C-alpha positions as CSV (number, residue, x, y, z in Angstrom):
1,X,128.1,137.0,88.7
2,X,125.8,134.5,90.4
3,X,127.2,131.1,91.0
4,X,125.1,128.0,91.7
5,X,125.9,125.6,94.4
6,X,123.7,122.6,94.8
7,X,124.6,122.1,98.5
8,X,123.8,125.8,99.2
9,X,120.6,125.5,97.2
10,X,119.5,122.4,99.1
11,X,120.4,124.0,102.5
12,X,118.2,126.9,101.5
13,X,115.2,125.0,100.2
14,X,115.3,122.1,102.7
15,X,113.1,123.9,105.3
16,X,110.7,124.8,102.6
17,X,110.5,121.2,101.4
18,X,109.8,120.1,105.0
19,X,107.1,122.7,105.4
20,X,105.6,121.8,102.1
21,X,105.5,118.1,102.7
22,X,104.2,118.5,106.2
23,X,101.4,120.8,105.1
24,X,100.4,118.6,102.2
25,X,100.3,115.5,104.4
26,X,98.4,117.4,107.2
27,X,95.9,118.8,104.7
28,X,95.2,115.4,103.0
29,X,94.7,113.8,106.3
30,X,92.4,116.5,107.6
31,X,90.4,116.5,104.4
32,X,89.8,112.8,104.6
33,X,89.1,112.9,108.3
34,X,86.6,115.8,107.9
35,X,84.8,114.1,105.0
36,X,84.4,111.0,107.1
37,X,83.2,112.8,110.2
38,X,80.8,115.1,108.5
39,X,78.7,112.5,106.6
40,X,75.3,111.7,107.8
41,X,76.0,108.0,107.1
42,X,79.5,107.7,108.6
43,X,79.8,104.3,107.1
44,X,77.8,102.1,104.9
45,X,78.6,98.5,105.5
46,X,75.5,97.3,103.9
47,X,75.3,94.4,106.3
48,X,71.8,93.6,105.1
49,X,73.3,91.9,102.0
50,X,74.3,89.1,104.4
51,X,70.7,88.6,105.3
52,X,69.8,85.8,102.9
53,X,66.8,84.5,104.8
54,X,63.6,83.8,102.8
55,X,61.3,84.1,105.8
56,X,60.1,87.7,106.4
57,X,60.1,87.5,110.2
58,X,63.7,86.2,110.3
59,X,64.7,88.7,107.6
60,X,63.3,91.6,109.7
61,X,65.0,90.2,112.8
62,X,68.4,90.0,111.1
63,X,67.9,93.5,109.5
64,X,67.4,94.8,113.0
65,X,70.5,93.0,114.4
66,X,72.6,94.3,111.5
67,X,71.3,97.8,112.0
68,X,72.2,97.6,115.7
69,X,75.7,96.3,114.9
70,X,76.3,99.1,112.4
71,X,74.8,102.0,114.3
72,X,75.0,101.1,118.0
73,X,78.2,99.0,118.3
74,X,80.5,100.3,115.5
75,X,79.6,104.0,115.8
76,X,81.1,104.4,119.3
77,X,84.4,103.1,118.0
78,X,84.4,105.7,115.2
79,X,83.4,108.5,117.6
80,X,86.3,107.5,119.8
81,X,88.7,107.6,116.9
82,X,87.5,111.1,115.9
83,X,87.9,112.2,119.5
84,X,91.5,110.8,119.7
85,X,92.4,112.6,116.5
86,X,91.1,115.9,117.7
87,X,92.8,115.5,121.1
88,X,96.1,114.7,119.3
89,X,95.8,117.8,117.1
90,X,94.9,120.0,120.0
91,X,97.7,118.6,122.2
92,X,100.2,119.7,119.6
93,X,98.7,123.1,118.7
94,X,96.8,124.3,121.8
95,X,97.8,125.9,125.1
96,X,94.5,124.9,126.7
97,X,94.5,122.6,129.6
98,X,93.7,118.9,129.1
99,X,90.2,119.1,130.5
100,X,89.3,122.0,128.2
101,X,90.7,120.2,125.2
102,X,88.5,117.2,126.0
103,X,85.5,119.4,126.3
104,X,86.2,121.2,123.1
105,X,86.9,118.0,121.1
106,X,83.7,116.2,122.3
107,X,81.6,119.4,121.7
108,X,83.0,119.7,118.2
109,X,82.3,116.1,117.4
110,X,78.8,116.4,118.8
111,X,78.1,119.6,116.8
112,X,79.4,118.1,113.6
113,X,77.2,115.0,114.1
114,X,74.1,117.1,114.7
115,X,74.8,119.4,111.8
116,X,75.5,116.4,109.5
117,X,71.8,115.5,109.8
118,X,70.8,119.0,108.6
119,X,73.5,119.8,106.1
120,X,76.5,117.7,105.3
121,X,78.2,120.7,103.6
122,X,77.9,122.8,106.8
123,X,79.1,119.8,108.9
124,X,82.1,119.5,106.6
125,X,82.9,123.2,107.0
126,X,82.6,122.9,110.8
127,X,84.8,119.9,110.9
128,X,87.6,121.7,109.1
129,X,87.4,124.8,111.2
130,X,89.5,123.7,114.2
131,X,92.2,121.8,112.3
132,X,92.7,124.7,109.8
133,X,92.8,127.2,112.7
134,X,95.4,125.1,114.4
135,X,97.5,124.9,111.2
136,X,97.2,128.7,110.9
137,X,98.5,129.2,114.5
138,X,101.4,126.9,113.7
139,X,102.3,128.7,110.5
140,X,102.2,132.1,112.2
141,X,104.4,130.9,115.0
142,X,106.3,127.6,114.4
143,X,107.8,127.9,117.9
144,X,104.4,127.7,119.4
145,X,104.6,123.9,119.6
146,X,106.3,122.6,122.7
147,X,106.8,118.8,122.6
148,X,107.3,118.7,126.4
149,X,103.9,120.4,126.9
150,X,102.3,118.2,124.3
151,X,103.4,115.0,126.0
152,X,102.5,116.4,129.3
153,X,98.9,116.9,128.0
154,X,98.8,113.5,126.4
155,X,100.0,111.7,129.6
156,X,97.3,113.5,131.6
157,X,94.4,112.3,129.4
158,X,93.9,109.0,131.2
159,X,93.2,110.8,134.5
160,X,90.1,112.2,132.7
161,X,88.9,108.7,131.5
162,X,85.6,108.9,133.5
163,X,84.8,112.4,132.1
164,X,85.7,111.2,128.6
165,X,83.4,108.1,129.0
166,X,80.5,110.3,130.1
167,X,81.0,112.7,127.2
168,X,81.2,109.9,124.7
169,X,78.1,108.2,126.1
170,X,76.2,111.5,125.6
171,X,77.5,111.8,122.0
172,X,76.4,108.2,121.3
173,X,73.0,108.7,122.9
174,X,72.7,111.9,120.8
175,X,73.5,110.0,117.6
176,X,70.9,107.3,118.5
177,X,68.3,110.0,119.0
178,X,69.3,111.7,115.7
179,X,69.2,108.4,113.9
180,X,65.7,107.6,115.2
181,X,64.4,111.0,114.3
182,X,66.0,110.7,110.8
183,X,64.5,107.3,110.2
184,X,61.1,108.5,111.5
185,X,61.3,111.5,109.2
186,X,62.2,109.3,106.2
187,X,59.3,106.9,107.1
188,X,56.8,109.8,107.2
189,X,58.1,111.3,103.9
190,X,58.0,107.9,102.1
191,X,54.5,107.3,103.4
192,X,53.3,110.7,102.0
193,X,55.1,110.1,98.7
194,X,53.5,106.6,98.3
195,X,50.0,108.1,98.9
196,X,50.5,110.6,96.1
């Protein structure tokens, strides 16, 4: 006869509950992060709504200022946040050295941003690739994570601050070029559409 003991049941399912909760939280976070990173328009602040000027020249001036704030000043902050999240994930789940993790993180962010201008769906898939692969590595071998190695990698990141700055400047420059090309493309398409 099978007897039921709540304490034995709880001791048996407790690791499952932890795994389940951890996976759900991780997947929700990764899904939100990937949707955010893979959009062509990372954010839409609609700063132009604050432009209440009646004069056309002033209105164009403020539109340009708001555009610069949104795409030139705020974008680097968002890129850096994405970089920090990827570095954190890789610190936990990867045996790569810190310099390689930085290179991979920035290359992945740059690739996602380039692809976002071509296909947001493909960019979304690409942005999920590394986090899901890291999760798979962890699920196959939970002992793979070493907190001592993780903190060692995290503490070594500041020694690469110059490299990180150079990489992020390249990504920001790339985003500016992509934005200019995208706006130019839209201008040409709209001009052709208006002629027809």
